[in-house]
N, C-alpha and C positions, 0 to 999 in steps of 0.2 A: 504491498498499499503506501501511499504519499498522499502527503499531505499537505493544500495547498491556505498562506498566505494575501488577500492581497492590503495594498498599502497605496499611496497615495491618495486620497479621496480630497476634490478639491470641490472649488464655488471657485470657476473665473471668469473672467469679460470675452463675450462675442471673438474670436479673429487671438485671445492669449493659447496658452502652451498648456499642455499638461505633462507630467508621468507615471505612470501608477506599473507599481508591479508584484509581481507575486514572487511567495517567496519556498521552497519547497524541504522537504523533514523528511526524511523517511527512506521509502524506497530509491536506489537511488536514480537521478532527477534527468539523467543523459536518458533513464530506458523509454519514456514516457513523451509519444507528441503530444502539442503543448497549441492554448486556445484564447483567447478571448472570444465573451459572448460581451452584452448586454442583453439590459431592457428596461423599458420605459415607464409609468406607470401608464397602466391604459394597456399595455400594447405584449404579445407574446416574446420574448428572449430572442432575441439573433445573434447571427456569431459573429467579428464583426472578424478579426481574424487567425489565423495559424498557423504555424507551419512546424518542419518531423523535430525526428532528433534529437537533429547534426545541425540542425538550420537553419533549410530551406523552409521557404514561405510554397505557402503555395494557397492560403487565398486574400481580399483582401474582396469585404464588402463595398459593394458599387461610392456608395456613398460616402468610404471610407476612402479610397483610394489620393494616393496622392497626398494627406497629409497626415496620416497614420505611419507610423512606420513600431510592427512584432519584429525583438531579435529580443536573445537568448542565451546567459553567460547562464553553461553548465558546472567550470569551472562554482561557482559562485554559486550553484540548484536556484539556481535563478530567469525570469519569465519576465518582463519590459511589455512596453506597451507608450510610443511616444505618442503625445496626441499634439498637431496643430493645428490652426485657421478653426481655434476650435470653434464651434453656432451655438445652436443652440438646442436642436432637434438631435442636439449630442447627450444633450441628458439623458441618463441614466445611472443604474447601477448597474459597475461590469463585472463579473465575473472572470478568473481565470477556471484553465480545468485540460487534464490528462487522461494519456487516451497511452494506451499499447501500441498504438499505430493510425495510418488511414485507416478506412475504409468500418473501422471501431466502432463502439461508441464512448464517447467519453466518460469513465467512471469518476473519476472524482474530480470536489470543487472547490475553491476555497466560498468562502461564505459574503462579499460582494463590497464592492468599496461602490464607491458615491457619486459620484461624477456634477455639476451643474452648471453647467453654462445664463448666466445672463442678458438679459439681449439688450 
């Protein structure tokens, strides 16, 4: 198993930047493909970005392409989401998640961290 804890919550103005982190503990972090998800009030959870065990990016939500960047540092057991040019519609609770590989379900989830973007 792996335990995931997000950090980096914040309130920023539109156009600003924020970096989220997801610290992993337990089983080797590098064993998992990772992803970021978000859920806005009244909306379903959606995938924001994901990458492979060795850090190859495999997906970005269309609305965040060119603004968000996902990365990982396996030596620090940490996943990141750099968010630039934030928009009010990016307001949501952001979650990191882990799965054993492409095509499998995300088995492990963090508790979520709130991101609020004011206009």
